[in-house]
N, C-alpha and C positions, 0 to 999 in steps of 0.2 A: 522931658526932652521930645518925646513922640517918637517918631519915626527914625529918630536920629539912629536909633541903636538897632533897626532892623536889617535883616540880609536876607538873600536868595540863599536858601539849604540847599546844600550838595548832595546829591545821593551817595549811595555806597559805589556807584559805577562812574563817578565822576562824567556826569552827562544829563540831558534833559530829556525826560520820556515823551516821545511824541505823544501828544494829547493828553498826558498826564495831568494830575494835580498834585503838588507838593507842597505841603505847608512849611512855611518858614520858620524860624525860632521866634520870632516876634511878630508874629500876624501876616506877614506877607506870603501871598500864595503864588506859585507858578504854574501856569497853563499852556506857554507858549511852546511851539514845537521847535526843536532844535536845528530843523532846516530851514525855518521861515521865521524871523521874528517881525513884530510891529514896530516900526520907527516912527514918529512924529516928525511929519516934515514942517518944513518953516511957515505954510500957509496954515498950520493947525490941524490939516487932513493927517490921515495914515498911512503910510505905504509899507512896503513888504520888502525889507532885504534880505539876501544869504545872511548868514551866518559866519562867524568868526573863520569857520572852516574854509571859507572861499579866499581867503588873502594868501598871496603867492608866499611858499616858504622856501628859502633857499639856504643850501649848505647842509651837511650833514645833522647839523646840530637844530636845522629848523628856524634859521633867524628871519624876522620879519621884514618886508621891503620897508623902505622910507615912507609910502603912501600909508602903510599900516600903522607907522609909529604916529604919523599927525592924526590920523583916524582914531587911534587910542586915546591921544589927548583930546579930541573933540567930545569923545563918550566920557571922560573924566570930568571935561568942564560943564557938560550937559547933567550929569548927575551932580555938580556942586550947585548948578542953578536950579535944579526942581527940586533939591532936597528941602529948600526953603519953605516948599507949598504943602510937605508932606505932612499931615497932622493926623491922618486916621491909620491906627493901628491895623485894619483889615484891609486898605485898600491894596491894588496890585504893585508889586516892585516896579519902579521904572524899565522899560527896556533896556535902556544904557546900561543899567547894571546886571542885567541877564546876559547881554553881549560882552560884558568886561568877564564877566565869571566863564562864558565860553572861551574866549580868548585865554583866558590864566589858567585854563584846564592842563595846558603844556608848560614844560618848566621854560622855554624860550619865551612863552607867551606871559606868564608871570612875571618873569623879568623885566618884560617889555611894559607890561602894566606898572610896575613899581618904579621903572625910571621915567615914564609918562607922568605919574604923580609928582614926583620931582621936578620936572620941567614945567607943569601946566597949572599945578595949584599955587595960585599966588600967597606970598608969605602972610600978607597981612589980611587975608580974608578969614573972618571970624569962625566960619564952619569949615575951613581947610582940614584941622585936625579932625573933626568929626567925620567927615568923608574920608580921610585918609584909614581912620580905624576901620571904617564900614568896610571901605572895599578889602582892605588887608584880612579882615575877619571873615569876609565872603569868600576870599579866593585865597586859600592857604597853598603853599608851596606843593605841588603835586608829588605826591610819593609813591605812587601807586608802582610797584615793580623793582623800587629801587631798596638796595640792600642797607642795613644799619651801619653806621660807620664801624663800630666795634668789631662787625664782621668782617671789613676788607681792611683794617688797619694791620700795619707793619710792626710788630713788638720786637723783632729781632733785636738781640743784645740789649734788651731793657731788662734789668736785674734789680732794679729799685726803682719805686715810682711814689707818687701820692697814694695814700692808704684811703679808698673809696669805703670802707668800713672805720675809720676813723676821721670822720670829716662832720661837721656841723651840718645841720640839715638843707641848707640852699645852698650851698657852694657848688658849683658845677665844675668836674672835671673832664679834661678832654680824654678821647678813648684810647691815648697811649700813654695816659697817666702822669703827663709831664706838664701839662698847663691848667692853670686854675682860674676860673673867672667866677666875680661875684655879681649877679643881678638883682639881688635882693638889699632892702632897705638896712638891713640887719649886718652885723661884723662877725664876717662867717672865717671859720678856721679850719685847717688839716695838718695832721702828721704824715711823714711817709713812712714806708713800709719797714725801713730799714734801721736796727736800733744799734748804738755803738755804746760800747762800755770802757773802752781803753785805746788807746793811740791817738793819731793825729789825722784828723778829716776834713775835707775840704768840698763844697759844693756852691754853683753859681746859680743865680737867678737872672734872666732877661727881662727888664722892666718893660713891659707892655704900655701900659697906662702910668701917668706921672702921678697917682691920687695916693691917698692913705692907706697903707700897707705895712705891716708890722712882721718881718721876715728874718726868722732867726732859729734858735734851738728851743727844744722843750723836751722834758720828760712825760711820761705818762700819766703822771700826777698833775698835770697841768690841766684846768679847766677850760673848755669851750661855752663860755654863755654870750651866745651870739645877740639875743634879745637885749640883755644888760650892756653889752658894748664892749664885754671883756675878752681878750685874746691871747695872743702869744706876747708874751713880755708884761702883761697884766697879773702875774703872781710870782710867788717866791720861786718856781720850777721852770721858767722861762726866761728868756731875754731876747729882744728882737732890735731888729734897725727899721728905723722910719724915715726914709728919705725924703717925704715930702715935707713933713714939718721938722727935718734935721734933728732928729732926736734918737738915743738910745733908750728902751724902754725895758723895767725889769721892776716886779712887785707893783706894778700900776705906778711907778714914779719914772720921771724922764729927766734925762740929762743931755743937753744940747752938745752937737758934734760941728765940725769944721768944714763938713764935706757940703759942697752945693748940693741943691735941689735934684733929686733925679729927675731923669726925662725919660720919655721914651726910646728905646735902645742903648740905655745904659745897661752895665753889667754890675750887679751886686754879688761879690763873693764873701763867704764867710770860712772863717778856719777855727775848728775846735781844735785845741791841745788839752788832752785830758793825761798829758805828762807834767806840763807846767800848770794846769788848770787855768786855762785863761781862752778868752773867745776872742777873736779878730774879725773885724768888717773890712772890706774893700770895695770901693766905689772906682770901678775902669782900672782895677791895679793899685789904686792909692789908698794905703791903710789908715786906720784909725789906731789909736794906742791900744794895747789889749785890755780887756775887761775881766775881771775876776767875779764880779758879784753873784751870778748864779750858782757858783761852786759854795757858797756859803750853806744852802740846803740840798743842795745834789752833786753826788760825786761820778754816776755813772748813767747810764739808761737814758741816754738823749736821740732825739730824733731830730730831722731837718722839720721845721714847722712854719706856717705862716698864717697870716689874718689879713682879710680883703675887707675894706669898706664898699659901698656900692658903686657897680660898674668900673671895677679894678681888675686889673688882670697881670699874670707874669708867668713866664716858662723856665720851668728847673732843669738845671742838667747835673744829673749826680754821676756823672762820669760816662755817660753812652758815648758822648762827642768830645772831641778834646776841649780842653778849657781856655776862654778867650783871655783870661789874665790868672794865671797859676800864680802862686805866691812864690817869689823868688829864694832861694837859700833855705827853703824848709821841704824836710821830706814829709811827705802826707800821702794818706790814701783815699779812695773815694768808693762811695757806696757800690758802685755798678760792678767794679772789681771783685767785691767781697759777699754780696748779697745773693740771693736765689729767690726766684717766684716760679710755680708751678704756671703752666699755661692757662690754666683755669682762675688762678689768683691774679693772673694780668687783665682778665676781662672786665672790663667796667661796663656795666648794663645800663641804659637809659632809665632814667628815674621810673616811667611808666612800667616798664616790662620788670625793673627790680620788684618795685610794690606789689605787682600781680603776682608774683614769685612768693614773695612775703603772706599774701594772703593765701596761699596754697601751701605753706608751710605748716608742719606740725611742731609744735613746744611741748617739750616735757613738764609735766605737773610741777616740778621742782625746779623749775629753770628761774633764773634771776628776771626779775619784772623790768629791770634797765637794760640790760645785754642780751637776755635770753641766749647766752651762750654758757654759761657756768650755773653750778647749782647754787641756789639761795641758801645759806647756811648762816645768816648774821642777822642778830635782832639788834636793833638800835636803842638805846636808853636815853631819857627815861620814857619816850613814848611807847617804847614796845612794839614798833611796827617791825614787821618780818617780810622777807622776799627778795632780800638783795645778796648777791654774792660778795665775797672779802675783798675783789678789787673794785667793784663799783662803791662799796660803802665807804672805803677810805677816801675817794674823792667827794664826798657828800659833807657839806659842811650843815645843812637843815634837813631834816627829814623831808622826803618830795610829797609824803602822803599828810603830814599834818603843819608842816614849816616849822617845827620846834626845834629847838637847838639840839644838836647832837653831842652828847656829854661821854658816851661810850659805845664802843662795838662789842659786842658778844656773839661768839660762835655759838649757834644752835640750830636744832633742824626745825623744819617747818611742822 
């Protein structure tokens, strides 16, 4: 693809050093001054114009004027036209891209560049996607001085949330712990932080996207096999409602239901009755017949849980705010009224910060190789591999080290 992947490298101060030379990631080098940049004139000669800082900015948030919008669209179209001629990885970046880079260095300028790409790049241009990727890669949203969302999120009256320590690897959880979104190509799952062992419990989920999601209940024994496509409702310890395919899932088997396909804005409610040992699903207040299948193998230890296919999202309400469609004629409890989380437990760190903390954390020598939390005191038979705690070992069907079938789990010391 040649220079379709090249970009103008941002320095740490989000600016261009006067007279300096900065190497781009894919071979482009930048030597232009931030005060005056060369721009090709229509006759092929080169003229010098002021950088994007010469634009007129209006309002407290720095919105660009209408002429600036037209100018940015012009720069994008020029980039689209000249990118066809870029074949040498070592040649200078087009001045149009440098000016776009400078404009996007402020948040309002970045938004202007994104809107201009939407308006200016033709849908049928084969190089359009490449230019969009190139410009977005070169112009990340400015974050200098901005605080992370988890630092400013209001967690008042949140006593139950999605568990960031009990989630498959690629699922994204919002900073308040109530919204989950899957951007990966795998089937990502999560359980909530509160376990129920008796009584009658209810929660709701706001459907944000109308695709494949399996939302329901699961015990801790339920397995998250995201790359194999197994999630909530795909084993004997969980049950789930699928409003896209109009199915109820249990033990990887499905049965159809008569609710219409869910759509964005719908409310899924689910009632867990551990007195009558039955689960009822509601769509916008309309119930399905109670289901008892999951109680064949589990009588207690249930969590609210859900699995998400690619680009799916929903928002959970565990009782922090009033329910939209509470079950009528039923006395039930909600998680938020009985659960408790410390302020530290409520914090959901961005993935890169969490990984950095893990890299600097120390692990006991006898820690379980899967959870790193409890002591490794189980030996698997017949392969005799060790290094697992009792809770992790019970969830394994095959040895993660040799893939042999597990016939027995024996308490042993390392």
